[in-house]
C-alpha positions as CSV (number, residue, x, y, z in Angstrom):
1,M,62.9,121.5,121.4
2,T,60.4,119.3,119.7
3,D,59.9,120.0,116.0
4,P,56.4,121.4,115.5
5,L,56.0,119.3,112.4
6,N,56.9,116.0,114.0
7,G,53.9,113.7,114.0
8,K,51.7,116.2,112.2
9,T,49.8,115.1,109.0
10,V,50.3,117.1,105.8
11,I,48.7,116.7,102.5
12,V,50.7,117.8,99.5
13,T,49.1,118.1,96.0
14,G,51.5,118.1,93.0
15,A,53.6,115.9,95.4
16,T,56.0,114.6,92.6
17,G,56.6,118.1,91.0
18,G,59.5,120.4,91.8
19,I,58.0,122.3,94.6
20,G,55.7,119.5,95.9
21,G,58.5,117.0,95.9
22,A,60.8,119.3,97.8
23,C,58.0,119.8,100.4
24,V,57.5,116.1,100.8
25,R,61.1,115.5,101.4
26,A,61.5,118.3,103.9
27,L,58.4,117.1,105.7
28,F,59.7,113.6,105.8
29,A,63.0,115.0,107.3
30,R,61.0,116.7,110.0
31,G,58.9,113.6,111.1
32,A,55.7,114.5,109.5
33,N,53.1,112.1,108.1
34,V,52.5,112.9,104.5
35,T,49.8,112.2,102.0
36,L,51.2,112.5,98.5
37,V,48.8,113.5,95.8
38,D,49.7,113.3,92.1
39,R,48.6,111.6,88.9
40,S,51.6,109.3,88.4
41,P,51.5,106.1,90.4
42,E,55.1,105.3,89.5
43,R,56.6,108.5,90.6
44,L,54.4,108.6,93.7
45,A,55.7,105.1,94.7
46,S,59.3,106.1,94.4
47,L,58.9,109.2,96.4
48,A,56.6,107.8,99.1
49,A,59.2,104.9,99.7
50,E,61.4,107.6,101.2
51,G,58.9,108.2,104.0
52,G,58.1,104.6,104.8
53,E,55.1,104.1,107.0
54,R,54.7,107.9,107.4
55,S,53.6,108.2,103.7
56,L,50.3,107.7,101.9
57,P,50.6,107.9,98.2
58,L,47.4,108.6,96.3
59,A,47.2,108.8,92.5
60,L,44.4,111.3,92.1
61,D,43.3,114.2,90.0
62,V,43.0,117.5,91.8
63,A,40.4,118.6,89.2
64,S,38.1,115.7,90.3
65,E,35.6,116.5,93.1
66,E,35.4,112.7,93.9
67,D,39.1,112.3,94.0
68,M,39.6,115.3,96.4
69,A,36.9,113.9,98.7
70,R,38.8,110.6,98.7
71,M,42.1,112.4,99.4
72,A,40.7,113.8,102.6
73,A,38.9,110.7,103.7
74,E,41.8,108.4,103.2
75,T,44.2,110.7,105.0
76,V,41.9,110.8,108.1
77,E,41.5,107.0,108.0
78,R,45.2,106.4,107.8
79,F,46.6,109.2,110.1
80,G,43.5,110.4,112.1
81,A,43.9,114.1,111.2
82,V,44.6,116.7,108.5
83,D,46.9,119.3,110.1
84,V,48.2,120.9,106.9
85,L,47.3,121.2,103.2
86,I,50.0,122.4,100.7
87,C,48.5,122.9,97.2
88,A,51.3,122.8,94.8
89,A,49.7,121.1,91.8
90,G,49.9,123.3,88.7
91,I,50.3,123.4,85.0
92,L,51.7,126.2,82.7
93,R,50.4,125.4,79.3
94,T,48.9,122.4,77.5
95,G,50.5,123.2,74.1
96,G,54.1,124.0,75.2
97,Q,54.4,127.4,73.6
98,P,53.2,130.9,74.7
99,R,50.4,132.2,72.6
100,M,48.1,135.2,72.3
101,V,44.6,135.2,73.8
102,A,43.3,135.3,70.2
103,D,45.2,131.9,69.5
104,T,44.2,130.3,72.8
105,S,41.7,127.5,72.6
106,F,38.8,127.1,75.0
107,E,40.0,123.7,75.8
108,E,43.5,125.0,76.9
109,W,41.8,127.7,79.0
110,K,39.5,125.1,80.8
111,T,42.4,122.6,81.3
112,I,44.7,125.3,83.0
113,L,42.0,126.7,85.2
114,S,40.6,123.3,86.1
115,V,44.1,122.2,87.6
116,N,45.4,125.5,88.9
117,L,42.2,127.1,90.3
118,T,39.5,124.6,90.5
119,G,42.0,121.9,91.8
120,T,42.9,124.4,94.6
121,F,39.2,125.0,95.5
122,L,38.4,121.3,95.6
123,A,41.5,120.4,97.7
124,N,40.8,123.2,100.0
125,R,37.1,122.5,100.4
126,A,37.7,118.7,100.9
127,V,39.8,119.3,104.0
128,L,37.6,122.0,105.7
129,G,35.4,119.5,107.4
130,Q,38.1,117.8,109.3
131,M,40.0,120.9,110.1
132,T,36.8,122.4,111.4
133,K,36.3,119.4,113.7
134,Q,39.8,119.7,115.0
135,G,39.5,123.5,115.5
136,R,42.7,124.1,113.8
137,G,44.5,123.7,110.5
138,D,47.0,125.2,108.0
139,I,46.6,125.6,104.2
140,V,49.2,127.1,101.9
141,N,48.1,127.6,98.3
142,V,51.0,128.1,95.9
143,S,50.2,130.9,93.4
144,S,52.9,132.8,91.5
145,T,54.3,136.3,90.7
146,S,52.1,135.8,87.6
147,G,49.2,136.0,90.1
148,R,50.3,139.4,91.1
149,Q,51.1,140.9,87.7
150,G,49.7,139.6,84.3
151,R,52.2,138.5,81.7
152,P,51.3,138.6,78.0
153,F,51.1,135.4,76.1
154,D,50.2,133.2,79.2
155,A,46.8,134.7,80.0
156,P,45.1,131.3,81.2
157,Y,48.0,130.7,83.6
158,C,48.0,134.3,85.0
159,A,44.2,134.3,85.4
160,S,44.4,131.0,87.2
161,K,47.1,132.3,89.7
162,F,45.3,135.6,90.2
163,G,42.3,133.4,91.1
164,V,44.2,131.4,93.7
165,V,45.1,134.6,95.5
166,G,41.5,135.9,95.5
167,F,40.1,132.5,96.5
168,S,42.7,132.2,99.3
169,E,42.0,135.6,100.6
170,S,38.3,135.0,100.7
171,L,38.6,131.6,102.4
172,A,41.0,133.0,105.0
173,E,38.5,135.6,106.0
174,E,35.8,132.8,106.4
175,V,37.7,130.2,108.4
176,G,40.4,132.2,110.3
177,R,38.0,132.7,113.3
178,I,37.7,128.9,113.7
179,G,41.3,128.3,113.9
180,I,42.2,127.5,110.2
181,R,45.0,129.6,108.7
182,V,45.1,130.1,105.0
183,Q,48.2,131.6,103.4
184,T,49.3,132.1,99.7
185,L,52.9,132.1,98.6
186,L,53.8,133.8,95.2
187,P,57.1,132.4,94.1
188,D,59.0,133.8,91.1
189,A,60.5,131.5,88.4
190,V,61.5,128.2,90.1
191,D,63.9,125.6,88.7
192,T,61.4,122.9,88.2
193,P,59.9,120.6,85.5
194,L,57.3,123.4,84.9
195,W,60.1,125.6,84.2
196,D,61.6,123.2,81.6
197,Q,58.3,123.1,79.7
198,S,58.1,126.9,79.7
199,G,60.7,127.2,76.8
200,T,62.9,129.5,79.1
201,A,65.5,127.0,80.0
202,A,68.3,129.3,78.6
203,I,67.9,131.5,81.7
204,R,70.8,130.7,84.0
205,P,70.0,128.6,87.2
206,R,71.4,131.3,89.5
207,E,68.5,133.5,88.4
208,L,66.0,131.0,89.5
209,L,64.6,130.0,92.9
210,T,65.3,126.4,93.9
211,P,62.4,124.1,94.8
212,E,64.1,123.5,98.2
213,R,64.2,127.2,99.0
214,V,60.5,127.5,98.2
215,A,59.8,124.5,100.3
216,E,61.7,126.0,103.2
217,V,59.4,129.1,103.0
218,I,56.2,127.0,102.9
219,L,57.4,125.1,106.0
220,Y,58.1,128.4,107.7
221,L,54.6,129.6,106.8
222,I,52.9,126.6,108.4
223,T,55.1,126.8,111.6
224,L,54.5,130.5,112.4
225,P,52.8,131.2,115.8
226,R,49.1,130.7,115.6
227,D,48.3,134.3,116.1
228,T,50.3,135.2,113.0
229,Y,50.1,135.0,109.3
230,L,51.7,136.5,106.3
231,L,49.6,138.1,103.6
232,N,50.5,136.9,100.1
233,P,54.3,136.8,100.5
234,T,56.1,137.1,97.3
235,L,59.4,135.2,96.9
236,Y,62.2,136.3,94.5
237,P,65.8,135.0,94.0
238,S,68.3,137.4,95.4
239,R,70.1,137.7,91.9
240,Q,66.9,138.7,90.0
241,R,67.6,139.8,86.5
242,A,66.1,142.9,85.1
243,R,62.6,142.3,83.8
244,R,61.0,143.4,80.4
245,K,57.6,142.6,79.1
246,P,58.0,140.3,76.1
247,A,56.8,141.9,72.9
248,S,55.7,138.7,71.2
249,P,55.2,135.0,72.0
250,A,58.5,134.1,70.7
251,A,60.1,136.6,73.1
252,A,58.1,135.2,75.9
253,N,59.9,132.0,75.3
254,R,63.1,133.8,76.4
255,E,61.6,135.6,79.4
256,T,61.1,134.3,83.0
257,V,57.8,132.5,83.5
258,S,56.8,131.9,87.1
C-alpha cells in the first residue's frame, strides 16, 4: 500500500525544535517533501541535509507577516503545492523563570503571544490561498494542556495556547466545507529544549512525552480519512504523575510545564 504522505508537501514551523524536528524526520522517512521553517540557519541546514532534495530550509520568523507570505510562496514555487501545515513553533518564557502576572512585563507578554498565537495565525493564513486553490489541505496547530487549563505563574504562555485552540476551532468551521481540515493537538509536558528552559528538568524523563511520540500522533492526524477529524485531542504520557497546582513561582519550577 502506498504511504499517504509519500510525495506530499508539508510545511513545519519550529522545525529544529523538539516536536518540529521529530515531525521533520518522520516526514522524511515517509517520503514527504518538507519546508523547514525556523530562525537558525545553521540548525536548519543540518536537519535539511537529512532530506536532500526533498527539503527546503527557510530561516524565517513566524511572527513576521512578510516572512510567512514568503514561506508559502517559496514552498509552492519549489514543490508546486502545500498539502499540510504543522505549526510547532513556540516559546515558554523570555526571562527563563516563572513569574506572577504582577511581575510580567508587557514586552514578555507581547513576545510570547507574537510567536505562539500571532505566529500560528500568520502561518495558517499564509497557506489558505494555495490550499483553497487545491480544494484540500491539512493543518495541525500544536497547543498544549496549558491551553486547556490555566497554570499559575505562566499566564502569557497559557493565554497564547488557549488562543491557539480558539483560533483553530474558528478556522476549522470556516474552511472545513472547502476541504481544508484544521486540527489542534494538546500535548502534555514533552522532553524538548523548551522543557529544559522551563526549570523543571528534575522531573524524570519517564514522566514526559517524547517528541517522537508527539510527531507520531501529528502524522496520524494528517492521515485520517478525509471525512474524519479529532477535536482537540489531548496527549498525556501513560505514566503521568499526580498533579498539584504550584503555590509560588519557585514551586512552579518544580512542576510540569507543558
